[in-house]
N, C-alpha and C positions, 0 to 999 in steps of 0.2 A: 632594577636589573636582576636577572635570574641568579647570578653568582652572589650578589649582595644578600638576597633573601636566604639563599642556601647557607651562607656563612653564619647566619644567626641561629640556625637550627641546632638543637642539642637532643641527646638521648632523653626520651620520655615526653617530648613535645607531642601534642595532639595532631594527628593527620587524618585526612579523609580521602577515600577513593570514590569517585563518581563516574558512572558510565553505564553503558548498556551491555548486559550480559545475556545469557540464554533466557533468563527470567524477566527481561525488560530493564527499564531504568532502575538503577540501584545506587545506594550510597552506604558505605561502611565507615565507621570511625575506629581509629586505633591509636597506637603510640609509636613513635619513632624508636627504633632499636639502635641502628648504626647509620651514620651519614656517609661513611666511606669505608667499605669493606669489600675485599676481593671475593667475588662469587664464582666459584669453580665452574658451575653449570653454564655460565655465560662468558667465562674467560675475560672478565673485566671487573672494574670497581663499580660498585652500585651502592644504593641506600636500601636498608631493610626496615620494616616496621611490623609490629604485631597488629595485623589487620586482615580481615577476611577479604577474599576475592572470589568471584564466581567465574566458572568457565566462560570464555568469550570476552572477559573484561581486560585482557592484555591490550595495551595501547591506550587505556584510559588515563586520565589525569590523576595525580596524587597531589593533594592540596594541604597547605598548612592550616592552622587554626583560624587564620584571618581570611582564608579563601584564596590565597596566592598559589598559583601553580608552581610546584617545586620539583615534580618529576613525572615520568611516564612509566606506568606499571608494566612489568614484564611477566609477572606470574606469581604464584603463591604455592604453598604446600598444605598438607593436612594439618600442620600445627599452626595454621594462620600466620605464617611468616610471608609477607609480601615483599618482593624485590622490585625496585624501580631504578631507572636511569635518572640521575639528577638532571634537571632541566638545563643547567648551564653546560653540561656535557653534550646534550642533544643540540643545543644552540651552536656550540663550537663545531660540531660535526656538520651542521647545515652551512656554516660559514665556509668550511673547507670544500663544500660541494659547489659553492657559488662560482660561476665562471668569472675569470678576470675581466675587469672593465677596460 
């Protein structure tokens, strides 16, 4: 489950972003900075990592060292700080959108 994988994460863990940016299929490796930090630009709590990201890669997956999807990339900056929404937060939002049965 996404929350169980997320709960095991800690600062310094290896992370990877994989996806298609302006330059085609790309993968970058970095380290986790924070698992739960308020990011003013997005007005929500997110995770951050020291990892490159190319323009056009927002929405790509952020993976842990074992290849498990842990978040969805939202962007990065010139200092190679990548912000991502933790997967369990995305999944909870999707559950809220599901019509009642």
